[in-house]
C-alpha positions as CSV (number, residue, x, y, z in Angstrom):
1,M,119.2,66.8,135.0
2,P,121.0,70.1,134.2
3,F,124.3,70.9,135.8
4,T,127.0,73.6,135.3
5,L,130.8,73.4,135.2
6,S,132.1,77.0,135.2
7,N,130.6,78.5,132.0
8,L,129.6,75.2,130.6
9,H,126.0,74.3,131.1
10,F,124.7,70.8,130.4
11,S,121.1,69.6,130.0
12,P,121.2,65.8,129.8
13,T,118.2,63.5,130.2
14,P,118.5,60.6,132.6
15,V,118.8,58.2,129.7
16,T,121.5,60.1,127.9
17,L,123.4,60.7,131.2
18,V,123.5,56.9,132.0
19,V,124.2,55.9,128.5
20,G,127.0,58.5,128.2
21,V,128.7,57.5,131.4
22,A,128.5,53.8,130.6
23,A,129.8,54.3,127.1
24,L,132.7,56.4,128.3
25,L,133.7,53.8,131.0
26,A,133.5,51.0,128.5
27,V,135.8,52.8,126.1
28,I,138.3,53.6,129.0
29,V,138.3,49.9,130.0
30,L,138.9,48.8,126.4
31,A,141.6,51.4,126.0
32,V,143.5,50.1,129.1
33,M,143.2,46.5,128.0
34,S,144.6,47.4,124.5
35,W,147.5,49.3,126.1
36,N,148.5,46.4,128.3
37,R,148.5,43.9,125.4
38,S,150.4,46.2,123.0
39,P,154.1,45.6,122.2
40,H,154.3,49.4,121.5
41,P,152.9,50.9,124.7
42,R,153.8,54.5,124.0
43,R,152.3,54.5,120.5
44,T,149.2,52.6,121.8
45,A,148.7,54.9,124.7
46,F,148.7,58.0,122.4
47,L,146.1,56.4,120.0
48,E,143.9,55.1,122.8
49,G,144.0,58.5,124.4
50,L,142.7,60.0,121.2
51,R,139.9,57.4,121.2
52,V,138.9,58.3,124.8
53,L,139.0,62.0,124.1
54,A,136.8,61.7,121.0
55,T,134.4,59.5,122.9
56,L,134.3,62.1,125.7
57,I,133.5,64.9,123.2
58,V,130.7,62.8,121.7
59,V,129.2,62.0,125.1
60,L,129.3,65.7,126.1
61,L,127.6,66.7,122.9
62,L,124.8,64.3,123.8
63,W,124.3,66.3,127.0
64,K,123.5,69.5,125.0
65,P,126.4,71.6,126.2
66,E,126.0,75.4,126.1
67,W,128.6,78.1,126.8
68,L,126.8,80.4,129.2
69,T,127.8,84.0,129.8
70,I,125.8,86.3,132.1
71,T,126.0,90.0,131.8
72,H,125.0,92.0,134.8
73,P,123.8,95.5,133.9
74,T,125.8,98.4,135.1
75,T,123.1,101.1,134.5
76,K,119.7,101.8,136.0
77,P,116.8,99.8,134.6
78,R,115.4,101.6,131.5
79,I,111.9,102.0,130.3
80,A,111.7,102.7,126.6
81,I,108.8,104.8,125.2
82,L,108.4,104.4,121.4
83,W,106.0,106.6,119.6
84,D,104.7,106.6,116.0
85,D,105.8,109.7,114.0
86,S,104.4,108.6,110.6
87,K,102.1,110.6,108.4
88,S,99.1,108.6,109.3
89,M,99.4,110.1,112.8
90,T,98.2,113.5,111.4
91,T,94.7,112.0,111.2
92,L,92.3,114.2,113.2
93,D,90.3,111.6,115.2
94,A,91.8,111.3,118.7
95,T,89.9,112.3,121.7
96,L,91.9,113.7,124.7
97,P,91.1,112.0,128.0
98,P,90.4,114.0,131.2
99,S,94.0,113.3,132.4
100,L,95.3,115.3,129.4
101,S,92.6,118.0,128.9
102,D,89.9,119.7,130.8
103,K,87.4,119.1,128.0
104,A,86.7,116.4,125.5
105,E,88.7,117.8,122.6
106,I,89.3,116.0,119.3
107,V,92.9,116.4,118.1
108,S,95.2,114.7,115.6
109,R,96.8,111.4,116.7
110,A,100.2,113.1,116.7
111,E,99.0,115.9,118.9
112,W,97.5,113.3,121.3
113,V,100.8,111.6,121.6
114,K,102.7,114.9,122.1
115,R,100.4,115.9,124.9
116,A,100.7,112.4,126.5
117,L,104.5,112.6,126.3
118,D,104.6,116.1,127.8
119,S,102.4,115.0,130.7
120,S,103.9,114.7,134.2
121,V,102.6,111.2,134.7
122,W,105.8,109.7,133.3
123,K,108.0,111.5,135.9
124,S,106.9,109.1,138.6
125,L,108.7,106.4,136.8
126,E,112.0,108.2,137.5
127,D,111.3,108.9,141.2
128,H,114.3,108.2,143.5
129,G,116.3,107.2,140.5
130,A,114.4,103.9,140.1
131,N,114.4,103.9,136.3
132,E,115.6,105.8,133.3
133,V,113.0,106.8,130.7
134,L,114.1,106.6,127.1
135,R,111.9,108.3,124.5
136,Q,112.3,107.4,120.8
137,P,110.2,108.1,117.7
138,F,109.9,105.7,114.8
139,A,108.7,105.8,111.2
140,T,109.6,109.5,110.9
141,P,109.3,110.4,107.2
142,P,112.6,111.7,105.6
143,A,112.7,115.3,104.5
144,D,113.4,114.3,100.9
145,D,110.3,112.2,100.4
146,P,108.1,114.4,98.1
147,A,106.3,111.4,96.7
148,G,105.2,110.2,100.1
149,L,106.7,106.7,99.8
150,A,107.8,106.5,103.4
151,G,106.0,104.0,105.5
152,T,105.7,102.5,109.0
153,D,107.9,99.7,110.2
154,M,107.2,98.6,113.8
155,T,109.5,95.6,113.8
156,T,112.9,97.2,113.2
157,P,112.7,99.8,116.0
158,L,112.0,97.0,118.6
159,E,114.8,94.8,117.3
160,N,117.2,97.7,117.3
161,L,116.2,98.5,120.9
162,L,116.9,94.9,122.0
163,E,120.4,95.1,120.4
164,Q,121.3,98.5,121.9
165,E,119.9,98.0,125.5
166,N,120.8,95.3,128.0
167,N,118.8,96.5,131.0
168,L,115.3,97.1,129.7
169,R,112.5,96.9,132.3
170,A,109.6,97.5,129.9
171,V,108.7,98.9,126.5
172,V,105.8,101.3,126.0
173,M,104.6,101.9,122.4
174,L,102.2,104.6,121.4
175,G,100.6,104.8,117.9
176,D,97.7,103.9,115.7
177,G,98.9,100.3,115.2
178,D,99.1,100.7,111.4
179,Y,102.2,99.3,109.7
180,N,103.0,98.9,106.0
181,L,106.7,98.0,105.9
182,G,108.9,95.3,107.3
183,Q,108.0,92.0,109.0
184,P,104.8,91.6,111.1
185,P,105.5,93.3,114.4
186,V,104.4,90.2,116.4
187,A,107.8,88.7,115.5
188,A,109.6,91.5,117.5
189,A,107.1,91.0,120.3
190,Q,108.2,87.3,120.4
191,K,111.8,88.4,120.9
192,L,110.8,90.7,123.7
193,R,109.1,87.8,125.4
194,L,112.2,85.6,125.2
195,R,114.2,88.4,126.9
196,G,111.5,88.7,129.6
197,I,110.6,92.3,128.7
198,P,106.9,93.1,128.8
199,L,105.4,95.4,126.1
200,F,102.6,97.8,126.9
201,T,100.8,99.3,124.0
202,L,98.6,102.4,123.9
203,P,96.5,102.7,120.7
204,V,95.6,106.2,119.5
205,G,92.8,107.0,117.0
206,S,89.4,105.9,116.0
207,R,88.5,102.4,114.9
208,T,86.3,103.7,112.1
209,R,87.3,105.6,109.0
210,L,86.8,109.4,108.9
211,P,84.1,110.8,106.7
212,D,85.9,111.3,103.4
213,L,85.9,111.1,99.6
214,D,89.2,109.7,98.4
215,L,90.2,109.8,94.7
216,L,92.2,106.6,94.8
217,A,93.5,106.2,91.3
218,V,93.4,107.7,87.8
219,T,94.5,105.1,85.1
220,A,94.8,107.3,82.0
221,P,96.4,106.1,78.8
222,T,99.9,107.3,78.0
223,Y,98.8,109.0,74.7
224,G,95.8,109.7,72.5
225,I,95.0,110.9,69.0
226,V,94.7,114.7,68.5
227,G,91.1,115.6,67.8
228,E,89.7,112.3,69.4
229,N,88.3,111.5,72.8
230,V,90.3,109.4,75.3
231,Q,88.7,107.7,78.2
232,I,90.1,108.5,81.6
233,P,89.1,105.8,84.2
234,F,89.2,106.7,87.9
235,T,88.3,105.2,91.3
236,I,86.7,107.0,94.2
237,R,86.2,105.6,97.7
238,S,83.5,107.1,99.9
239,S,83.6,106.5,103.6
240,L,80.5,108.8,104.1
241,D,77.4,107.1,105.5
242,R,75.1,108.6,102.9
243,E,74.8,108.7,99.1
244,I,76.6,111.7,97.5
245,R,75.7,113.3,94.2
246,T,78.8,115.3,93.1
247,V,80.6,116.5,90.0
248,V,84.0,115.2,88.7
249,R,86.0,117.9,87.0
250,L,88.8,117.3,84.6
251,R,91.0,120.4,83.7
252,D,94.2,121.1,81.8
253,E,96.8,123.8,82.4
254,T,95.0,126.2,80.1
255,G,91.8,126.2,82.1
256,H,89.8,124.1,79.6
257,E,87.7,121.6,81.5
258,R,85.1,118.9,81.3
259,T,82.7,117.8,84.0
260,K,80.6,114.7,84.8
261,N,77.9,114.1,87.3
262,I,78.3,111.0,89.3
263,T,76.6,109.4,92.3
264,L,78.7,107.8,95.0
265,A,77.3,105.0,97.1
266,P,78.0,105.1,100.9
267,N,81.0,103.3,102.3
268,T,82.1,101.7,99.0
269,E,84.4,102.2,96.0
270,T,83.0,103.6,92.7
271,Y,84.7,102.9,89.4
272,D,83.9,105.3,86.5
273,S,85.5,107.2,83.7
274,I,85.4,110.6,82.0
275,L,86.0,111.5,78.3
276,W,88.6,114.1,77.3
277,K,89.2,115.4,73.8
278,L,92.9,116.1,73.0
279,E,93.2,119.4,71.2
280,K,96.9,119.7,70.6
281,E,100.1,117.7,70.1
282,G,102.6,117.2,72.9
283,T,102.3,116.4,76.6
284,S,99.5,118.0,78.6
285,T,99.1,117.9,82.4
286,L,95.6,117.3,83.5
287,E,94.0,117.4,87.0
288,L,91.0,115.3,88.0
289,S,89.2,116.6,91.1
290,L,85.9,116.5,92.9
291,P,84.6,119.1,95.4
292,V,84.7,118.7,99.1
293,A,81.4,117.2,100.3
294,E,79.6,118.3,103.4
295,G,81.0,116.6,106.5
296,E,84.2,115.5,104.7
297,R,87.2,115.8,107.0
298,I,90.1,115.5,104.5
299,E,90.5,117.7,101.4
300,A,94.0,116.7,100.2
301,N,93.0,113.5,98.5
302,N,90.2,115.0,96.4
303,S,92.4,115.6,93.3
304,R,95.1,113.9,91.2
305,K,97.4,115.1,88.4
306,F,98.7,113.1,85.5
307,T,100.1,113.6,82.0
308,I,98.9,112.4,78.6
309,A,100.5,113.0,75.2
310,G,98.6,114.0,72.0
311,R,99.8,112.6,68.7
312,P,98.7,112.8,65.1
313,E,98.6,109.2,64.0
314,K,98.4,107.5,60.7
315,I,96.8,104.1,61.2
316,R,97.3,101.5,58.4
317,V,94.3,99.3,57.9
318,L,93.7,96.4,55.5
319,V,90.1,95.4,54.8
320,V,89.6,91.9,53.2
321,E,86.2,91.0,51.7
322,S,84.7,88.6,49.2
323,L,81.5,90.4,48.4
324,P,80.8,94.2,48.1
325,R,77.9,94.0,50.5
326,W,76.5,97.2,52.2
327,E,78.5,96.7,55.3
328,Y,81.8,96.6,53.3
329,R,80.9,99.6,51.2
330,Y,80.1,101.9,54.1
331,L,83.0,100.6,56.2
332,R,85.4,101.3,53.3
333,N,83.9,104.8,53.0
334,A,84.2,105.5,56.8
335,L,87.8,104.4,56.9
336,S,88.9,106.1,53.7
337,R,87.5,109.4,54.8
338,D,89.2,109.2,58.2
339,P,92.2,111.6,58.0
340,G,94.0,109.4,60.6
341,V,93.7,106.2,58.6
342,E,95.6,104.9,55.6
343,L,93.3,102.3,54.0
344,S,94.0,99.3,51.8
345,C,91.2,97.1,50.5
346,L,91.4,93.6,49.1
347,L,88.1,92.5,47.4
348,F,87.7,89.0,46.1
349,H,84.7,88.9,43.8
350,P,82.7,85.6,44.0
351,D,82.5,85.7,40.3
352,S,86.0,85.0,39.0
353,A,85.1,86.6,35.7
354,L,84.9,90.0,37.4
355,G,88.4,89.7,38.7
356,M,89.7,91.5,41.8
357,G,88.2,94.7,43.1
358,E,90.0,97.8,41.6
359,G,90.1,101.4,42.3
360,H,91.5,103.9,44.8
361,D,92.9,102.3,48.0
362,Y,92.6,98.8,46.4
363,V,95.5,96.2,46.4
364,K,95.8,93.4,43.9
365,E,96.7,90.6,46.3
366,F,97.2,89.7,49.9
367,P,100.7,90.8,51.0
368,S,103.2,88.0,50.3
369,K,106.1,89.2,52.3
370,L,106.4,89.8,56.0
371,Q,107.6,93.4,55.6
372,D,104.5,94.2,53.5
373,L,102.1,92.7,55.9
374,A,103.9,94.0,59.0
375,K,103.0,97.6,58.2
376,Y,99.3,97.1,58.9
377,D,98.0,98.0,62.3
378,V,94.5,96.5,61.9
379,I,93.1,93.9,59.5
380,F,89.3,93.6,58.9
381,L,88.3,90.1,57.7
382,G,84.8,90.2,56.2
383,D,82.8,87.3,54.8
384,V,86.0,85.6,53.5
385,G,87.5,82.2,54.1
386,V,90.1,79.6,53.0
387,Q,89.0,78.5,49.6
388,S,90.0,79.0,45.9
389,G,90.4,82.6,45.0
390,Q,90.4,83.8,48.6
391,L,92.8,83.3,51.6
392,T,95.2,80.4,52.2
393,K,96.1,78.7,55.4
394,E,99.6,80.2,55.1
395,Q,98.1,83.6,55.0
396,C,96.0,82.9,58.0
397,E,99.2,81.9,59.9
398,L,100.7,85.3,58.8
399,I,97.7,87.2,60.2
400,R,97.9,85.4,63.5
401,G,101.7,86.0,63.7
402,L,101.1,89.7,63.1
403,V,98.6,89.9,65.9
404,E,100.4,87.9,68.5
405,N,104.0,89.2,67.8
406,Q,103.6,92.7,66.5
407,A,100.5,93.9,68.5
408,S,98.3,94.4,65.5
409,G,94.5,93.9,65.7
410,V,92.1,91.7,63.7
411,V,88.4,92.3,63.3
412,F,86.1,89.5,62.3
413,L,83.0,90.6,60.3
414,P,81.1,87.5,59.3
415,G,78.4,87.5,56.6
416,A,75.5,85.5,55.3
417,Q,77.7,83.4,53.0
418,G,79.3,81.7,56.0
419,N,82.8,81.8,54.6
420,Q,84.4,82.5,58.0
421,F,83.6,79.0,59.1
422,T,86.5,77.8,57.0
423,L,88.8,79.9,59.2
424,L,88.1,77.8,62.2
425,D,90.4,75.0,60.9
426,T,93.3,77.5,60.4
427,A,95.6,79.4,62.7
428,L,92.9,82.0,63.1
429,G,90.5,79.5,64.7
430,D,92.0,80.1,68.2
431,L,91.7,83.8,67.7
432,M,88.0,83.7,67.2
433,P,86.5,85.0,70.5
434,V,83.1,83.2,70.1
435,T,81.9,79.6,69.5
436,L,79.8,79.4,66.2
437,D,77.0,77.0,65.3
438,D,78.2,75.0,62.3
439,T,74.6,73.8,61.6
440,K,73.5,77.4,60.8
441,K,76.5,78.7,58.7
442,T,74.4,81.3,56.9
443,G,73.3,82.8,60.2
444,F,69.8,84.0,61.3
445,T,67.5,86.5,59.6
446,D,64.6,88.2,61.3
447,T,61.7,90.1,59.7
448,I,61.8,92.8,62.3
449,P,64.8,94.8,63.5
450,S,66.5,93.8,66.7
451,P,68.6,96.2,68.9
452,L,72.0,95.7,70.3
453,N,72.0,95.9,74.1
454,L,75.2,97.0,75.8
455,T,76.5,95.0,78.7
456,S,78.0,96.6,81.8
457,E,81.4,96.3,80.2
458,G,80.1,97.8,77.0
459,R,78.7,100.8,78.8
460,G,82.1,101.7,80.1
461,S,84.2,100.8,77.0
462,L,85.6,103.4,74.6
463,L,84.7,101.3,71.7
464,T,81.0,101.8,72.3
465,M,81.2,105.4,73.3
466,L,79.1,107.1,70.6
467,G,78.2,110.2,72.5
468,D,80.3,113.2,73.7
469,T,79.3,112.4,77.3
470,E,78.7,109.1,79.1
471,E,75.3,110.2,80.1
472,E,74.0,110.5,76.6
473,N,75.7,107.3,75.3
474,P,73.0,104.8,76.5
475,V,70.3,107.0,74.9
476,I,72.1,107.0,71.6
477,W,72.4,103.2,71.6
478,R,68.7,102.8,72.3
479,R,67.9,105.0,69.3
480,L,70.2,103.3,66.8
481,P,68.4,101.4,64.0
482,G,68.3,97.7,64.6
483,F,69.7,94.8,62.6
484,Y,68.0,92.0,60.7
485,W,70.8,89.4,60.4
486,H,73.2,88.1,62.9
487,A,75.9,85.4,63.0
488,P,75.2,82.0,64.5
489,V,76.9,82.6,67.8
490,I,76.5,80.0,70.6
491,K,78.5,81.7,73.3
492,A,81.6,83.7,74.0
493,K,84.8,81.9,74.8
494,G,86.6,82.2,78.2
495,G,88.9,85.1,78.6
496,T,86.8,87.4,76.4
497,E,84.9,90.6,77.1
498,V,81.3,90.9,75.8
499,L,80.4,94.5,75.0
500,A,76.9,94.0,73.4
501,V,74.3,91.2,73.1
502,H,71.3,90.5,71.0
503,G,68.3,92.5,72.3
504,N,65.6,90.0,71.3
505,R,67.2,86.5,71.2
506,R,68.6,84.3,73.8
507,G,70.5,81.0,73.5
508,K,71.0,78.2,76.0
509,F,73.9,80.1,77.5
510,G,72.0,83.3,77.9
511,P,71.8,86.5,75.7
512,I,73.7,85.9,72.4
513,P,77.0,87.9,72.4
514,L,77.4,89.9,69.2
515,L,80.2,92.3,70.0
516,V,83.1,90.6,71.7
517,T,86.8,91.4,72.3
518,K,89.8,89.6,73.6
519,T,93.6,89.8,73.7
520,A,95.8,87.5,71.7
521,G,99.5,87.6,72.5
522,N,100.4,91.3,72.2
523,G,97.5,92.1,69.9
524,K,93.7,92.5,70.1
525,V,90.7,90.7,68.5
526,L,87.2,92.1,67.8
527,F,84.2,90.0,66.7
528,M,81.1,91.8,65.4
529,G,78.3,89.4,64.6
530,I,75.9,91.7,62.7
531,D,76.2,93.3,59.2
532,S,74.0,96.3,59.7
533,A,76.2,98.9,61.4
534,W,75.8,100.9,58.2
535,R,72.2,101.5,59.1
536,W,73.3,103.7,62.0
537,R,73.7,106.4,59.4
538,R,69.9,106.8,59.2
539,G,68.9,110.4,60.0
540,V,72.4,111.3,61.3
541,E,74.6,110.5,58.2
542,D,78.1,109.4,59.2
543,L,78.0,110.7,62.9
544,Y,77.9,107.4,64.7
545,H,79.0,105.0,62.0
546,Y,82.2,106.8,61.3
547,R,82.9,107.4,64.9
548,F,82.5,103.7,65.9
549,W,84.9,102.3,63.2
550,G,87.4,105.1,63.9
551,Q,87.4,104.2,67.6
552,V,87.8,100.5,66.7
553,A,90.9,101.2,64.5
554,R,92.5,103.4,67.2
555,W,91.8,101.1,70.1
556,M,93.3,98.1,68.2
557,S,96.4,100.0,67.2
558,Y,97.0,101.8,70.5
559,Q,99.6,99.6,72.0
560,R,101.4,99.0,68.7
561,N,101.9,102.8,68.3
562,M,103.0,103.7,71.8
563,A,106.5,104.5,70.5
564,A,107.3,103.9,66.9
565,G,110.6,104.8,65.1
566,Q,112.1,104.0,61.7
567,R,113.6,100.6,62.7
568,V,112.1,99.9,66.2
569,R,108.6,99.9,67.6
570,L,108.5,99.8,71.4
571,F,105.5,99.2,73.7
572,F,105.3,98.2,77.4
573,T,103.0,96.9,80.2
574,P,101.8,98.2,82.5
575,E,101.4,101.7,81.2
576,R,101.2,103.4,84.6
577,P,103.5,101.3,86.8
578,A,104.0,102.0,90.5
579,P,107.4,101.8,92.4
580,G,108.1,98.1,92.9
581,D,106.4,97.0,89.7
582,T,108.2,95.1,86.9
583,V,107.7,96.6,83.5
584,T,107.7,94.2,80.5
585,L,109.1,95.8,77.3
586,H,108.2,94.5,73.9
587,A,109.9,95.6,70.7
588,N,109.5,94.9,67.0
589,A,112.6,95.6,65.0
590,F,113.1,95.8,61.2
591,D,116.1,95.7,58.9
592,A,117.0,98.3,56.4
593,N,114.6,96.9,53.9
594,G,111.6,97.0,56.3
595,A,111.6,93.2,56.9
596,P,111.4,91.9,60.5
597,L,114.9,91.8,62.0
598,Q,116.0,88.2,62.2
599,N,119.7,88.4,62.8
600,G,120.4,91.2,65.2
601,N,119.8,92.6,68.7
602,V,117.7,95.4,70.3
603,T,118.9,97.4,73.2
604,V,117.0,99.8,75.4
605,D,118.7,102.5,77.5
606,V,116.6,103.1,80.6
607,T,117.2,106.3,82.6
608,A,115.7,106.6,86.0
609,P,114.3,109.9,87.3
610,D,117.4,110.4,89.4
611,G,119.6,110.1,86.3
612,K,120.9,106.6,86.8
613,A,121.0,104.7,83.6
614,Q,121.1,101.0,82.6
615,R,121.2,99.2,79.3
616,L,118.8,96.3,78.6
617,E,119.5,93.8,75.8
618,L,116.1,92.5,74.8
619,Q,115.9,88.8,74.1
620,P,114.3,87.5,70.9
621,D,110.8,86.1,71.2
622,N,110.1,85.2,67.6
623,N,112.9,85.8,65.1
624,A,110.6,85.4,62.1
625,W,108.6,88.5,63.3
626,G,111.4,90.5,64.8
627,A,109.9,90.4,68.2
628,F,112.0,91.0,71.3
629,S,111.2,91.5,75.0
630,G,112.8,92.3,78.3
631,R,112.1,93.5,81.8
632,F,113.2,96.0,84.4
633,K,112.0,97.1,87.8
634,I,110.5,100.5,88.6
635,E,112.2,101.6,91.9
636,T,111.3,105.2,92.2
637,P,108.4,107.4,91.1
638,G,108.8,109.9,88.2
639,A,109.5,109.8,84.5
640,W,111.6,106.9,83.3
641,K,113.1,107.6,79.9
642,L,113.5,104.8,77.3
643,R,115.7,104.9,74.3
644,G,115.5,101.8,72.0
645,A,117.5,101.0,68.9
646,A,118.5,98.0,66.8
647,V,122.2,97.3,67.3
648,G,124.2,98.6,64.3
649,A,121.4,100.7,62.9
650,E,122.2,104.3,62.0
651,D,118.6,105.5,62.1
652,K,117.3,107.7,64.9
653,P,116.5,105.6,68.0
654,V,112.9,105.5,69.3
655,E,112.4,107.4,72.5
656,T,109.5,107.5,75.0
657,S,109.0,107.7,78.7
658,I,107.1,105.9,81.4
659,L,105.5,107.9,84.2
660,A,105.7,105.9,87.4
661,Q,103.1,107.1,89.9
662,G,104.1,106.7,93.5
663,V,101.8,104.8,95.8
664,Q,101.5,106.7,99.0
665,L,101.9,104.1,101.8
666,E,100.9,106.5,104.6
667,K,97.4,107.8,104.3
668,T,95.4,110.0,106.5
669,G,91.8,109.2,107.4
670,Q,92.4,105.5,107.7
671,P,91.0,103.8,110.8
672,A,93.4,102.9,113.6
673,R,94.4,99.2,114.1
674,P,94.3,98.5,117.9
675,E,94.1,94.8,117.2
676,V,97.7,94.9,116.1
677,F,98.8,96.4,119.4
678,E,96.6,94.0,121.3
679,E,98.3,91.0,119.7
680,M,101.8,92.4,120.2
681,A,101.1,93.1,123.9
682,K,99.7,89.6,124.4
683,V,102.6,87.9,122.9
684,A,105.2,89.9,124.9
685,R,103.2,89.2,128.1
686,G,102.3,92.9,128.5
687,R,99.0,94.6,128.2
688,M,97.2,97.0,125.9
689,I,96.1,100.1,127.8
690,Q,93.3,102.3,126.6
691,P,94.0,106.0,126.1
692,D,92.0,107.1,129.1
693,Q,94.0,104.7,131.4
694,I,97.5,106.2,131.3
695,N,97.6,106.2,135.2
696,D,97.0,102.5,135.2
697,L,99.9,102.0,132.8
698,I,102.2,103.9,135.1
699,K,101.2,101.7,138.1
700,E,101.8,98.5,136.2
701,V,105.2,99.6,134.9
702,R,106.3,100.6,138.4
703,A,105.2,97.3,139.8
704,L,107.4,95.3,137.4
705,P,110.4,93.4,138.9
706,E,114.0,94.3,138.2
707,P,115.2,93.2,134.8
708,R,117.0,89.8,134.8
709,P,120.7,89.7,134.0
710,L,121.3,89.2,130.3
711,E,122.2,85.6,129.5
712,N,124.0,84.6,126.3
713,R,123.9,80.9,125.4
714,V,126.0,79.5,122.6
715,P,125.0,75.9,121.8
716,L,128.3,73.9,121.3
717,G,126.6,71.0,119.6
718,S,126.2,73.1,116.4
719,H,129.4,75.2,116.7
720,W,131.8,74.8,113.9
721,A,134.9,74.7,116.1
722,V,133.7,71.7,118.2
723,L,132.7,69.7,115.1
724,T,136.0,70.6,113.5
725,L,137.9,69.4,116.6
726,L,136.0,66.1,116.6
727,I,136.7,65.4,113.0
728,L,140.4,66.3,113.4
729,L,140.7,63.9,116.4
730,L,139.1,61.0,114.5
731,A,141.3,61.7,111.4
732,I,144.5,61.6,113.5
733,F,143.3,58.4,115.3
734,W,142.5,56.7,112.0
735,T,145.8,57.7,110.4
736,G,147.7,56.6,113.5
737,R,146.0,53.2,113.4
738,K,147.1,52.7,109.8
739,F,150.7,53.6,110.6
740,S,150.6,51.4,113.7
741,G,149.5,48.4,111.6
742,A,152.3,49.0,109.1
743,F,155.1,48.8,111.6
């Protein structure tokens, strides 16, 4: 039963109307009776008047009062035409209808919109001064957007239009329906509906993707070792309807290049990688590209540039073994002859009378101090365990701490003595990436050699890359001499990556995993369940054997050596962030004596590509290991410079940089999204018009009624002033009653 008193509009229900009137009358009657009986009529009249006024306000609030203002437009009705000016509109897939061209011509979406706007069909909307036509572009990319980070927001233009205009008759929107910024545009369409403004949408572009090969991503490491191969993973998306055999070409600024033949399946994404050998120190700019295929419509997305740094590294390795078996001897030789490795060996002889192993590169005992152990990047644990004359549980805890807190690596190399079973009850038990069969501690021995079969993960891993090209790598593995003994592995644990399995044996969980990796904290773990890698030297000497163990050492120490100074070692994830990503910084700090920094702070100065700087104070993660961490957000693409130092240290700070690659929001060649326009038009009580029906659109717009006057309703029930007034009246009434009772 709504009614209006001037600008006040009430919407009571029959029940609230009757109850309100009855309550107000009852309070008035009680107020009059109280006034007649009171010995202080003036004072009582004032208090009872307050009571009646407060009751009246409460009753009116029950009737849902609104302050209604109506604004009558003073201008002609307006028809707003919004058109998409984003980069995706440059896609060449729009067919001109007969009303815009004499022949069926395929043009870009932007050209289609331009011709449509220049057409004379819109002039009829302004005939006899019936309407004013307002043309506005949206999502126009800024001139200073070299990284292509601008996107399309369809919600904000519509909301701004509603705020600026009070006499809109209709809104017409032209575009491809693709948006990647802001709120879903259906929210703005809902606001149009509430204002009674219909939305007519006109989708431009093809619903299917253009024939194209798109080099989506190149996830190269930030650095590599000079003279060694690095693996450059990449992703290519093909929207062609046929299989493509093509060549990926990787080239540096000097013209040196490497190629790889690949096959791209139709309408799918292909993940692959290419090897690149770093020949010099310092940062190099590389370009990965693929040729334009027949029928491909877009050439600009067939290449990507990135940077990678070459470094001469000195990797510190500790090999711990109990028996000088063949695997240990050849492993020691391989690492000691690697110019990039600084080797230390700790050999426990099973016969105590022989004493510890001695000679070049040998140490007398396991490092007893943290600063002595912390220098090692990788620790190889052979057929050793926790027992008299070998390792202790405390030393196992130190190894685990080194891996988890200082990003070192540990390699498990079990043997026929089964000593590593004793490690399962120590801190290293959780680091073991496989489950072992304790009923067969000495492992399994076969009379004929068995091969190692690479898994799909192993075929793409740098650890198992024994050839110079990825094409020859599977052939090399098939030709490698087999093994006769393997560890009693039951299965790989969750969260691990199996690179190779037994070629002849299977367990109840499938093929027996023998080469398994996992991450542990900040470090890495590798399990190798055979003792015959030394046999790979047959006929080729050290070619594959040395290469494999050299790659293992470098892979495990990669993160730890991202940026290493005298007092601070800095590493971060992700390596190749995009704008909007949060980068996690990890640091290991040391005091003047080389021991982990326990009482001190680490700061990192972060300088953005535009020169803005901020200082991060990293928080301690584990004081015993000098581990610190912190985070910051990548806001813009480009090179972010990091400069880390221990507070109070006079040594040179460690410096490095993070290259943030911008993710281009607006892409050409993507299919149009008319379903977005269709939903918006439906919600706003308009209609989606097909590109060849522009004349029908004009007719529908001209047939629309005049815009309604703009109403502005302010609910008084939730307005702060009304509630404040009610509380104030009740407070005065209550206070007055107290004073009245005192006199």
